[in-house]
NULO-683132 format. One record per residue (C-alpha): residue number from 1; residue in one letter; x, z, y. Coordinates in nm, 2 decimals. Each point is the difference from the previous one (the first is absolute). Example, Ala and Ser with C-alpha at 12.3 -4.5 7.8 and 13.67 -1.06 7.14 Angstrom:
residues 2
guro  vexlum  px  pz  py
1  A  1.23  0.78  -0.45
2  S  0.14  -0.07  0.34
This chain:
residues 122
guro  vexlum  px  pz  py
1  V  6.67  5.34  4.20
2  D  -0.22  0.31  -0.04
3  I  -0.13  0.09  0.35
4  K  0.03  0.38  -0.08
5  K  0.37  -0.04  -0.07
6  N  0.07  -0.19  0.33
7  P  0.22  0.22  0.23
8  L  -0.17  -0.14  0.31
9  I  -0.34  0.12  -0.13
10  A  0.12  0.35  -0.11
11  K  -0.11  0.15  0.33
12  Y  -0.35  -0.11  -0.05
13  I  -0.01  0.11  -0.37
14  R  0.10  0.35  0.12
15  M  -0.28  -0.01  0.26
16  Q  -0.24  -0.09  -0.28
17  S  0.14  0.28  -0.23
18  V  -0.07  0.27  0.27
19  G  -0.36  -0.12  0.04
20  V  0.00  -0.24  0.30
21  P  -0.30  -0.24  -0.03
22  I  0.09  -0.35  -0.12
23  A  -0.16  -0.15  0.31
24  S  0.23  0.21  0.23
25  I  0.30  -0.10  -0.20
26  I  -0.08  -0.37  0.03
27  H  -0.06  0.04  0.37
28  K  0.34  0.17  0.03
29  M  0.16  -0.28  -0.20
30  N  -0.14  -0.26  0.24
31  A  0.11  0.21  0.30
32  D  0.36  0.02  -0.15
33  G  0.01  -0.38  -0.04
34  V  0.02  0.00  -0.38
35  D  -0.01  -0.35  -0.15
36  P  -0.37  -0.09  -0.06
37  A  0.08  -0.11  -0.36
38  K  0.12  0.36  -0.07
39  I  -0.31  0.14  0.16
40  K  -0.21  -0.22  -0.22
41  S  0.19  0.11  -0.31
42  F  -0.05  0.37  0.11
43  E  -0.37  -0.07  0.05
44  N  -0.03  -0.16  -0.34
45  V  0.18  0.29  -0.18
46  N  -0.24  0.24  0.17
47  G  -0.32  -0.19  -0.09
48  I  -0.08  -0.19  0.32
49  K  -0.12  -0.33  -0.13
50  S  0.10  -0.34  0.14
51  S  -0.37  -0.09  0.03
52  D  -0.02  0.27  0.27
53  R  0.25  -0.19  0.21
54  G  -0.11  0.00  0.36
55  R  -0.17  0.33  -0.03
56  S  0.18  0.31  0.13
57  P  0.14  0.24  -0.25
58  L  -0.25  0.26  0.11
59  R  -0.29  -0.23  -0.09
60  Q  0.17  -0.10  -0.33
61  L  0.03  0.37  -0.10
62  N  -0.35  0.08  0.13
63  L  0.14  0.24  0.26
64  L  -0.25  -0.06  0.27
65  P  0.04  0.16  0.34
66  L  -0.19  0.32  0.07
67  P  -0.33  -0.03  0.19
68  P  0.02  0.07  0.38
69  P  -0.01  0.37  0.08
70  Q  -0.33  0.14  0.11
71  T  -0.02  0.14  0.34
72  L  0.13  0.35  -0.02
73  R  -0.22  0.28  0.13
74  R  0.17  0.28  0.18
75  R  0.02  0.31  -0.21
76  T  0.11  0.36  0.07
77  S  0.29  0.14  -0.17
78  V  -0.18  0.32  -0.10
79  M  -0.34  0.07  -0.17
80  M  -0.26  0.05  0.27
81  Q  -0.29  0.24  0.00
82  K  -0.34  -0.14  -0.05
83  I  -0.22  0.04  0.30
84  H  -0.38  -0.04  -0.01
85  W  -0.23  -0.02  0.30
86  R  -0.35  -0.10  0.09
87  P  -0.06  -0.32  0.20
88  V  -0.03  0.04  0.37
89  A  -0.32  -0.11  0.16
90  S  0.05  -0.34  0.19
91  D  -0.12  0.14  0.34
92  R  0.27  0.27  -0.03
93  L  0.26  -0.25  -0.11
94  N  -0.05  -0.23  0.30
95  N  0.09  0.28  0.24
96  S  0.31  0.11  -0.19
97  L  0.37  -0.11  -0.01
98  W  -0.08  -0.18  -0.33
99  A  -0.22  -0.25  0.18
100  S  0.31  -0.18  0.14
101  A  0.22  0.05  -0.32
102  V  0.17  -0.31  -0.13
103  D  0.05  -0.05  -0.37
104  N  0.36  -0.12  -0.01
105  D  0.26  0.13  -0.24
106  S  0.29  -0.10  0.22
107  A  -0.13  0.24  0.27
108  I  0.11  0.29  -0.21
109  N  0.38  0.05  0.02
110  D  0.22  0.19  -0.26
111  S  0.02  0.32  0.20
112  E  -0.38  0.02  0.01
113  V  -0.01  -0.05  -0.38
114  K  0.25  0.28  -0.04
115  E  -0.21  0.23  0.21
116  L  -0.31  -0.08  -0.20
117  E  0.19  0.07  -0.32
118  H  0.11  0.33  0.14
119  L  -0.35  0.10  0.11
120  F  -0.20  -0.12  -0.30
121  G  0.25  -0.03  -0.28
122  K  -0.03  0.23  -0.30
C-alpha cells in the first residue's frame, strides 16, 4: 500500500505540503501514537535512511540545534548622542562620587534608561 494514499497518514502529508519540517512531522506522528511501521514507511518515502536508525530525525536531516545565545547587552531604544570627554585626574576622581561607583548593569532600572534616552537621545 502506498504510504501517501493511506488515509491515516493524510494529516501528515498535508503538514508536509504546507512546509512543516519532516523531523517535526515525525515527532508529531510519535506523539499521536502512529504505528512505528507507518512512521518508518513515512521516513523512507522522505529520504530518511534505515542506516540512520537510532539517530533523531533532526540529526538525520542535518538540522542541528542553534548555538546557545550570547549574553545580551542592554541597548537603548533610541539612537544616543556621542559624548566625548577628557579623562579625569586620579586624585580628583578619588574624591568624587565616581570613586564609589559600582559597575553593575542590573543597578540601572528601566525608568533610569528611559530618562537617559530622553536626555541624550537624538
